[in-house]
C-alpha positions as CSV (number, residue, x, y, z in Angstrom):
1,X,0.0,0.0,-0.3
2,X,2.1,3.6,-1.3
3,X,0.6,6.2,1.2
4,X,2.7,9.2,1.1
5,X,2.3,12.5,3.3
6,X,4.1,15.7,3.1
7,X,8.0,15.5,4.3
8,X,8.9,17.7,6.4
9,X,11.3,19.0,9.2
10,X,12.1,18.5,13.2
11,X,9.2,21.2,13.6
12,X,6.5,19.0,12.8
13,X,3.8,18.5,15.2
14,X,3.1,14.5,16.0
15,X,0.1,12.2,15.0
16,X,-1.6,10.3,18.0
17,X,-4.1,7.9,17.8
18,X,-5.6,7.2,21.5
19,X,-7.9,5.1,23.2
20,X,-10.2,7.0,24.8
21,X,-11.8,5.2,26.9
22,X,-15.3,6.4,28.3
23,X,-16.3,8.9,31.1
24,X,-15.4,6.4,34.1
25,X,-11.7,7.6,32.2
26,X,-11.9,10.5,34.9
27,X,-11.7,8.4,37.9
28,X,-8.8,6.0,36.8
29,X,-5.5,7.8,38.1
30,X,-3.1,5.6,36.6
31,X,-4.5,6.0,32.6
32,X,-5.3,9.8,33.3
33,X,-1.4,10.3,34.5
34,X,-0.4,8.8,31.4
35,X,-2.6,11.2,29.3
36,X,-1.0,14.2,30.7
37,X,2.4,12.7,31.1
38,X,2.1,12.1,27.2
39,X,1.0,15.3,26.3
40,X,3.9,17.2,28.8
41,X,6.5,15.3,26.3
42,X,4.8,16.3,22.9
43,X,5.3,19.8,21.8
44,X,2.5,22.8,22.5
45,X,-0.2,22.0,19.5
46,X,-1.1,25.5,18.2
47,X,-4.5,23.6,17.6
48,X,-5.7,20.0,17.6
49,X,-7.5,18.3,14.9
50,X,-9.9,15.2,16.6
51,X,-10.9,12.4,14.5
52,X,-13.4,10.3,16.8
53,X,-15.2,6.9,16.5
54,X,-18.4,8.9,17.9
55,X,-18.6,11.1,14.9
56,X,-19.7,9.6,11.8
57,X,-20.4,11.8,8.7
58,X,-20.2,11.4,5.0
59,X,-19.1,14.0,3.3
60,X,-16.3,15.0,5.7
61,X,-17.4,17.9,8.2
62,X,-16.0,19.7,10.8
63,X,-17.8,20.4,13.7
64,X,-18.0,23.9,16.0
65,X,-15.4,26.3,14.9
66,X,-16.7,28.6,18.5
67,X,-17.2,27.1,21.5
68,X,-20.8,25.3,21.6
69,X,-21.5,22.5,24.7
70,X,-20.5,19.2,24.3
71,X,-22.0,16.0,23.3
72,X,-22.9,13.8,26.0
73,X,-23.0,10.5,23.6
74,X,-23.6,8.2,26.3
75,X,-26.5,7.0,28.5
76,X,-27.3,5.2,32.3
77,X,-23.8,7.2,33.5
78,X,-24.3,8.7,36.9
79,X,-25.1,12.6,36.7
80,X,-21.5,13.8,37.3
81,X,-20.0,12.6,34.2
82,X,-22.6,15.0,32.5
83,X,-21.7,18.2,34.4
84,X,-18.0,17.8,32.6
85,X,-16.8,20.8,30.7
86,X,-14.7,20.9,28.3
87,X,-14.7,24.9,26.3
88,X,-12.1,25.1,24.1
89,X,-11.5,27.5,21.9
90,X,-12.6,26.8,18.2
91,X,-10.8,27.2,15.4
92,X,-12.4,28.5,12.1
93,X,-8.7,28.7,10.6
94,X,-8.0,25.4,11.1
95,X,-12.0,24.5,9.6
96,X,-11.3,26.5,5.9
97,X,-7.6,25.2,5.9
98,X,-8.9,21.2,6.6
99,X,-11.7,22.0,3.8
100,X,-9.0,23.6,1.7
101,X,-7.2,19.9,2.3
102,X,-9.8,17.5,1.9
103,X,-12.2,18.9,-0.5
104,X,-12.8,17.9,-4.1
105,X,-14.4,19.2,-6.8
106,X,-17.7,16.9,-7.0
107,X,-17.5,16.5,-2.6
108,X,-16.9,19.4,-0.3
109,X,-16.2,19.5,3.1
110,X,-19.7,20.2,5.5
111,X,-19.2,22.6,8.6
112,X,-21.6,22.1,11.6
113,X,-21.4,24.9,13.9
114,X,-23.7,23.6,16.2
115,X,-21.9,19.8,16.9
116,X,-19.9,20.5,20.1
117,X,-17.1,17.6,20.6
118,X,-17.9,14.2,22.3
119,X,-16.8,12.2,24.6
120,X,-13.8,10.5,22.7
121,X,-12.7,13.9,22.0
122,X,-12.8,15.6,25.1
123,X,-12.2,12.2,27.7
124,X,-9.0,12.6,26.9
125,X,-8.4,15.7,26.3
126,X,-9.7,16.9,29.7
127,X,-6.5,14.7,31.2
128,X,-4.9,16.0,28.3
129,X,-4.7,19.7,28.0
130,X,-6.7,20.3,31.5
131,X,-6.6,24.4,30.8
132,X,-8.5,23.6,27.4
133,X,-6.9,26.5,26.4
134,X,-5.9,25.2,22.9
135,X,-8.3,25.4,20.3
136,X,-10.3,21.9,19.1
137,X,-11.5,21.4,16.0
138,X,-13.3,18.0,14.8
139,X,-13.2,16.2,11.8
140,X,-16.5,13.5,11.0
141,X,-15.6,9.9,9.8
142,X,-16.5,10.1,6.3
143,X,-16.2,6.3,5.7
144,X,-15.0,3.3,7.3
145,X,-12.9,2.1,4.8
146,X,-8.9,2.1,5.7
147,X,-7.8,2.7,2.1
148,X,-9.6,5.7,2.1
149,X,-8.8,6.5,5.7
150,X,-5.3,6.3,5.1
151,X,-5.5,8.5,1.9
152,X,-7.5,11.4,4.0
153,X,-4.8,11.5,6.7
154,X,-2.3,12.0,4.4
155,X,-4.0,14.8,2.6
156,X,-4.2,16.1,6.1
157,X,-0.7,15.9,6.9
158,X,0.5,19.4,5.8
159,X,-1.4,20.5,9.2
160,X,1.7,18.5,11.1
161,X,4.0,21.5,9.7
162,X,1.9,24.2,10.8
163,X,1.5,23.5,14.9
164,X,-1.6,20.6,14.5
165,X,-1.9,17.6,16.1
166,X,-3.9,15.3,14.1
167,X,-5.4,12.5,16.8
168,X,-7.1,10.1,16.2
169,X,-9.7,8.5,19.0
170,X,-10.7,4.9,19.4
171,X,-10.1,2.0,21.5
172,X,-7.8,-0.6,19.9
173,X,-10.4,-3.7,20.8
174,X,-14.0,-2.6,21.1
175,X,-16.6,-4.9,21.8
176,X,-18.5,-4.3,24.7
177,X,-21.0,-7.4,24.1
178,X,-18.1,-9.4,25.1
179,X,-15.6,-7.2,27.3
180,X,-14.9,-8.5,30.9
181,X,-17.1,-6.7,33.6
182,X,-14.8,-7.8,36.4
183,X,-14.5,-5.4,39.8
184,X,-11.3,-4.3,38.8
185,X,-9.8,-2.7,35.6
186,X,-7.0,-4.3,35.8
187,X,-8.1,-8.0,35.7
188,X,-6.3,-9.7,32.5
189,X,-8.3,-9.7,29.3
190,X,-10.2,-11.9,27.4
191,X,-7.8,-14.1,24.6
192,X,-9.8,-12.3,21.6
193,X,-8.5,-9.0,23.0
194,X,-4.7,-9.9,23.8
195,X,-4.6,-11.8,20.9
196,X,-5.8,-8.8,18.6
197,X,-3.5,-6.7,20.4
198,X,-0.3,-8.7,20.2
199,X,-0.8,-8.5,16.5
200,X,-1.4,-5.2,16.2
201,X,1.2,-4.5,18.0
202,X,3.5,-6.1,15.9
203,X,1.8,-5.0,12.6
204,X,2.7,-1.4,13.9
205,X,6.2,-2.0,14.5
206,X,6.7,-3.6,10.8
207,X,4.9,-0.7,9.6
208,X,2.8,-3.1,7.9
209,X,-0.1,-1.0,7.1
210,X,-1.2,-3.6,4.3
211,X,-1.8,-5.9,6.5
212,X,-3.6,-3.7,9.2
213,X,-5.7,-2.0,6.9
214,X,-6.8,-6.1,6.2
215,X,-7.1,-6.6,9.9
216,X,-10.6,-8.1,10.0
217,X,-9.2,-10.6,7.8
218,X,-5.7,-11.2,8.7
219,X,-5.9,-11.1,12.6
220,X,-6.6,-12.8,15.3
221,X,-10.2,-13.0,15.7
222,X,-10.6,-9.4,13.9
223,X,-14.8,-9.4,13.9
224,X,-14.4,-10.1,17.7
225,X,-12.3,-7.7,18.5
226,X,-14.3,-5.3,16.2
227,X,-17.4,-6.0,15.5
228,X,-18.0,-3.0,14.2
229,X,-14.4,-1.2,12.9
230,X,-15.5,2.6,13.6
231,X,-13.1,2.6,16.7
232,X,-10.5,1.0,14.8
233,X,-11.0,3.6,11.8
234,X,-9.8,6.6,13.0
235,X,-6.4,4.7,13.3
236,X,-5.8,5.1,9.6
237,X,-6.3,8.5,10.0
238,X,-2.7,9.1,12.0
239,X,-1.1,6.0,9.7
240,X,-1.6,8.5,6.9
241,X,-1.0,11.6,8.3
242,X,2.7,10.0,9.9
243,X,3.0,7.5,6.6
244,X,6.5,8.2,5.2
245,X,8.4,5.6,6.6
246,X,6.6,5.2,9.7
247,X,8.1,8.0,11.2
248,X,9.6,6.2,14.0
249,X,6.2,4.9,15.6
250,X,5.9,3.8,19.2
251,X,3.4,3.1,21.6
252,X,2.8,5.1,24.6
253,X,0.3,3.7,26.5
254,X,-1.0,-0.1,26.5
255,X,-2.3,-2.9,29.0
256,X,-6.2,-3.4,29.1
257,X,-9.4,-1.7,30.9
258,X,-11.9,-4.1,31.9
259,X,-10.4,-6.4,29.2
260,X,-10.2,-3.8,25.9
261,X,-6.9,-2.8,24.7
262,X,-5.4,0.9,25.7
263,X,-3.2,0.9,23.6
264,X,-2.3,4.1,22.5
265,X,0.2,5.1,20.1
266,X,3.0,8.4,18.4
267,X,3.9,8.6,15.4
268,X,6.9,10.7,14.5
Protein backbone atom coordinates (compact mmCIF):
# COMPACT_ATOMS: atom_id res chain seq x y z
CA UNK A 1 0.00 0.00 0.00
CA UNK A 2 1.56 3.26 -1.13
CA UNK A 3 0.45 6.16 1.04
CA UNK A 4 2.61 9.27 0.98
CA UNK A 5 2.29 12.29 3.19
CA UNK A 6 4.28 15.46 2.83
CA UNK A 7 7.81 15.57 4.13
CA UNK A 8 8.74 17.90 6.93
CA UNK A 9 11.50 18.81 9.29
CA UNK A 10 12.18 18.56 12.99
CA UNK A 11 9.46 21.08 13.83
CA UNK A 12 6.64 18.82 12.72
CA UNK A 13 3.99 17.89 15.24
CA UNK A 14 3.60 14.17 15.87
CA UNK A 15 0.40 12.30 15.10
CA UNK A 16 -1.39 10.23 17.73
CA UNK A 17 -3.98 7.51 17.94
CA UNK A 18 -5.33 6.98 21.41
CA UNK A 19 -7.78 4.66 23.08
CA UNK A 20 -10.07 7.24 24.60
CA UNK A 21 -11.78 5.26 27.30
CA UNK A 22 -15.25 6.17 28.51
CA UNK A 23 -16.52 8.78 30.97
CA UNK A 24 -15.19 6.70 33.95
CA UNK A 25 -11.67 7.34 32.67
CA UNK A 26 -11.90 10.35 34.98
CA UNK A 27 -11.73 7.87 37.90
CA UNK A 28 -8.68 5.95 36.64
CA UNK A 29 -5.65 7.65 38.18
CA UNK A 30 -3.05 5.65 36.27
CA UNK A 31 -4.62 6.23 32.86
CA UNK A 32 -5.16 9.91 33.61
CA UNK A 33 -1.52 10.33 34.58
CA UNK A 34 -0.39 8.49 31.45
CA UNK A 35 -2.35 10.86 29.22
CA UNK A 36 -1.12 13.92 31.10
CA UNK A 37 2.51 12.80 30.84
CA UNK A 38 2.06 12.11 27.14
CA UNK A 39 0.83 15.64 26.47
CA UNK A 40 3.71 17.15 28.44
CA UNK A 41 6.23 15.14 26.42
CA UNK A 42 4.95 16.57 23.12
CA UNK A 43 5.36 20.11 21.82
CA UNK A 44 2.43 22.33 22.72
CA UNK A 45 0.14 22.31 19.68
CA UNK A 46 -1.20 25.42 18.02
CA UNK A 47 -4.47 23.50 17.62
CA UNK A 48 -5.79 19.95 17.79
CA UNK A 49 -7.75 18.18 15.05
CA UNK A 50 -9.66 15.21 16.47
CA UNK A 51 -11.14 12.37 14.44
CA UNK A 52 -13.34 10.44 16.87
CA UNK A 53 -14.98 7.05 16.55
CA UNK A 54 -18.19 8.66 17.77
CA UNK A 55 -18.87 10.89 14.80
CA UNK A 56 -19.53 9.38 11.40
CA UNK A 57 -20.79 11.73 8.71
CA UNK A 58 -20.30 11.80 4.97
CA UNK A 59 -19.08 13.87 3.29
CA UNK A 60 -16.35 14.86 5.73
CA UNK A 61 -17.72 17.42 8.18
CA UNK A 62 -16.02 19.79 10.60
CA UNK A 63 -17.73 20.63 13.85
CA UNK A 64 -18.04 23.81 15.84
CA UNK A 65 -15.61 26.58 14.96
CA UNK A 66 -16.57 28.37 18.19
CA UNK A 67 -17.11 27.01 21.69
CA UNK A 68 -20.45 25.20 21.92
CA UNK A 69 -21.78 22.66 24.46
CA UNK A 70 -20.27 19.20 24.54
CA UNK A 71 -22.06 16.17 23.12
CA UNK A 72 -22.77 13.71 25.96
CA UNK A 73 -23.17 10.73 23.67
CA UNK A 74 -23.57 8.04 26.36
CA UNK A 75 -26.37 6.79 28.54
CA UNK A 76 -26.90 5.35 32.00
CA UNK A 77 -23.94 6.91 33.76
CA UNK A 78 -24.01 8.86 37.05
CA UNK A 79 -25.02 12.50 36.70
CA UNK A 80 -21.52 13.81 37.45
CA UNK A 81 -20.27 12.58 34.08
CA UNK A 82 -22.79 14.85 32.38
CA UNK A 83 -21.50 17.86 34.30
CA UNK A 84 -18.04 17.79 32.68
CA UNK A 85 -17.20 20.95 30.76
CA UNK A 86 -14.41 21.53 28.28
CA UNK A 87 -14.70 25.03 26.77
CA UNK A 88 -11.77 24.80 24.37
CA UNK A 89 -11.51 27.67 21.88
CA UNK A 90 -12.75 27.01 18.38
CA UNK A 91 -10.44 27.05 15.37
CA UNK A 92 -12.21 28.62 12.38
CA UNK A 93 -8.91 29.02 10.54
CA UNK A 94 -8.29 25.28 10.91
CA UNK A 95 -11.76 24.47 9.60
CA UNK A 96 -10.98 26.43 6.45
CA UNK A 97 -7.58 24.79 6.14
CA UNK A 98 -9.07 21.30 6.50
CA UNK A 99 -11.67 22.16 3.89
CA UNK A 100 -8.95 23.25 1.51
CA UNK A 101 -6.98 20.05 2.01
CA UNK A 102 -9.88 17.60 1.78
CA UNK A 103 -12.48 19.14 -0.52
CA UNK A 104 -12.74 17.92 -4.09
CA UNK A 105 -14.88 19.33 -6.93
CA UNK A 106 -17.49 16.65 -6.40
CA UNK A 107 -17.32 16.41 -2.62
CA UNK A 108 -16.94 19.55 -0.53
CA UNK A 109 -16.30 19.49 3.20
CA UNK A 110 -19.42 20.31 5.22
CA UNK A 111 -19.46 22.62 8.23
CA UNK A 112 -21.71 21.96 11.22
CA UNK A 113 -21.21 24.90 13.60
CA UNK A 114 -23.56 23.52 16.26
CA UNK A 115 -21.87 20.13 16.63
CA UNK A 116 -19.79 20.11 19.83
CA UNK A 117 -16.99 17.80 20.91
CA UNK A 118 -18.13 14.27 21.75
CA UNK A 119 -16.67 12.10 24.50
CA UNK A 120 -14.11 10.57 22.13
CA UNK A 121 -12.59 14.04 21.99
CA UNK A 122 -13.13 15.70 25.33
CA UNK A 123 -12.64 12.71 27.69
CA UNK A 124 -8.92 12.38 26.83
CA UNK A 125 -8.41 16.10 26.26
CA UNK A 126 -9.59 16.92 29.78
CA UNK A 127 -6.62 14.89 31.03
CA UNK A 128 -4.09 15.98 28.40
CA UNK A 129 -4.84 19.71 28.20
CA UNK A 130 -6.91 20.40 31.33
CA UNK A 131 -6.79 24.19 30.93
CA UNK A 132 -8.82 23.89 27.70
CA UNK A 133 -6.60 26.59 26.25
CA UNK A 134 -5.68 24.87 22.97
CA UNK A 135 -8.16 25.33 20.11
CA UNK A 136 -9.87 22.07 19.14
CA UNK A 137 -11.67 21.15 15.94
CA UNK A 138 -13.42 17.83 15.36
CA UNK A 139 -13.61 16.15 11.95
CA UNK A 140 -16.10 13.40 11.18
CA UNK A 141 -15.25 9.96 9.88
CA UNK A 142 -16.54 10.16 6.30
CA UNK A 143 -16.05 6.42 5.79
CA UNK A 144 -14.87 3.31 7.64
CA UNK A 145 -12.80 2.10 4.69
CA UNK A 146 -9.15 1.87 5.84
CA UNK A 147 -7.58 2.74 2.49
CA UNK A 148 -9.72 5.84 2.06
CA UNK A 149 -8.92 6.91 5.62
CA UNK A 150 -5.19 6.44 5.02
CA UNK A 151 -5.54 8.74 2.02
CA UNK A 152 -7.49 11.25 4.13
CA UNK A 153 -4.71 11.28 6.70
CA UNK A 154 -2.05 11.78 4.02
CA UNK A 155 -3.94 14.81 2.72
CA UNK A 156 -4.10 16.26 6.25
CA UNK A 157 -0.36 15.74 6.86
CA UNK A 158 0.66 19.33 5.93
CA UNK A 159 -1.12 20.49 9.08
CA UNK A 160 1.67 18.94 11.11
CA UNK A 161 4.07 21.58 9.81
CA UNK A 162 1.58 24.25 10.95
CA UNK A 163 1.54 23.23 14.60
CA UNK A 164 -1.58 21.05 14.47
CA UNK A 165 -1.77 17.83 16.49
CA UNK A 166 -3.78 15.29 14.49
CA UNK A 167 -5.47 12.92 16.93
CA UNK A 168 -7.32 9.76 16.03
CA UNK A 169 -9.51 8.69 18.95
CA UNK A 170 -10.97 5.21 19.21
CA UNK A 171 -10.24 2.01 21.14
CA UNK A 172 -7.69 -0.59 20.06
CA UNK A 173 -10.17 -3.37 20.81
CA UNK A 174 -13.84 -2.57 21.17
CA UNK A 175 -16.51 -5.18 21.75
CA UNK A 176 -18.80 -4.04 24.54
CA UNK A 177 -20.91 -7.18 24.34
CA UNK A 178 -17.91 -9.43 24.96
CA UNK A 179 -15.85 -7.23 27.28
CA UNK A 180 -14.94 -8.63 30.67
CA UNK A 181 -16.82 -6.85 33.43
CA UNK A 182 -14.76 -7.54 36.52
CA UNK A 183 -14.46 -5.96 39.97
CA UNK A 184 -11.39 -4.01 38.84
CA UNK A 185 -10.35 -2.66 35.43
CA UNK A 186 -6.95 -4.38 35.69
CA UNK A 187 -8.33 -7.95 35.44
CA UNK A 188 -6.68 -10.14 32.76
CA UNK A 189 -8.19 -9.57 29.30
CA UNK A 190 -10.12 -12.18 27.32
CA UNK A 191 -8.04 -14.05 24.78
CA UNK A 192 -9.62 -12.34 21.77
CA UNK A 193 -8.58 -8.90 23.02
CA UNK A 194 -5.06 -9.96 24.04
CA UNK A 195 -4.42 -11.75 20.74
CA UNK A 196 -5.64 -8.86 18.61
CA UNK A 197 -3.61 -6.37 20.65
CA UNK A 198 -0.42 -8.40 20.25
CA UNK A 199 -1.00 -8.77 16.52
CA UNK A 200 -1.67 -5.06 16.13
CA UNK A 201 1.42 -4.13 18.10
CA UNK A 202 3.61 -6.31 15.88
CA UNK A 203 2.01 -4.99 12.67
CA UNK A 204 2.60 -1.41 13.79
CA UNK A 205 6.22 -2.18 14.66
CA UNK A 206 6.70 -3.54 11.11
CA UNK A 207 4.76 -0.56 9.70
CA UNK A 208 2.68 -3.13 7.80
CA UNK A 209 -0.12 -0.91 6.56
CA UNK A 210 -1.46 -3.61 4.22
CA UNK A 211 -2.05 -6.04 7.07
CA UNK A 212 -3.48 -3.36 9.33
CA UNK A 213 -5.90 -2.21 6.63
CA UNK A 214 -7.08 -5.81 6.19
CA UNK A 215 -7.24 -6.40 9.94
CA UNK A 216 -10.63 -8.11 9.99
CA UNK A 217 -9.26 -10.87 7.77
CA UNK A 218 -5.64 -11.05 8.87
CA UNK A 219 -5.78 -10.42 12.60
CA UNK A 220 -6.67 -13.14 15.10
CA UNK A 221 -10.19 -12.50 16.36
CA UNK A 222 -10.47 -9.48 14.06
CA UNK A 223 -14.25 -9.60 13.86
CA UNK A 224 -14.57 -10.25 17.58
CA UNK A 225 -12.22 -7.43 18.55
CA UNK A 226 -14.15 -5.07 16.28
CA UNK A 227 -17.65 -6.31 15.40
CA UNK A 228 -18.07 -2.84 13.95
CA UNK A 229 -14.92 -1.02 12.96
CA UNK A 230 -15.50 2.62 13.91
CA UNK A 231 -13.15 2.46 16.93
CA UNK A 232 -10.23 1.18 14.84
CA UNK A 233 -10.94 3.49 11.89
CA UNK A 234 -9.34 6.66 13.39
CA UNK A 235 -6.03 4.79 13.52
CA UNK A 236 -5.86 4.89 9.73
CA UNK A 237 -6.20 8.67 9.61
CA UNK A 238 -3.27 8.90 12.03
CA UNK A 239 -1.18 6.37 10.08
CA UNK A 240 -1.90 8.17 6.83
CA UNK A 241 -0.80 11.49 8.29
CA UNK A 242 2.45 9.93 9.48
CA UNK A 243 3.01 7.52 6.64
CA UNK A 244 6.42 8.54 5.34
CA UNK A 245 8.69 5.78 6.61
CA UNK A 246 6.68 5.11 9.73
CA UNK A 247 8.31 8.13 11.36
CA UNK A 248 9.41 6.31 14.49
CA UNK A 249 6.10 4.79 15.54
CA UNK A 250 5.99 4.06 19.26
CA UNK A 251 3.42 2.75 21.71
CA UNK A 252 2.94 5.27 24.51
CA UNK A 253 0.19 3.53 26.51
CA UNK A 254 -0.62 -0.17 26.57
CA UNK A 255 -2.40 -2.62 28.84
CA UNK A 256 -6.11 -3.30 29.24
CA UNK A 257 -9.17 -1.70 30.79
CA UNK A 258 -11.94 -4.15 31.65
CA UNK A 259 -10.46 -6.39 28.96
CA UNK A 260 -10.28 -3.77 26.20
CA UNK A 261 -6.84 -2.89 24.81
CA UNK A 262 -5.70 0.63 25.74
CA UNK A 263 -2.90 0.67 23.15
CA UNK A 264 -2.20 4.24 22.10
CA UNK A 265 0.52 5.20 19.66
CA UNK A 266 2.50 8.19 18.48
CA UNK A 267 3.94 8.61 15.01
CA UNK A 268 6.75 11.11 14.54
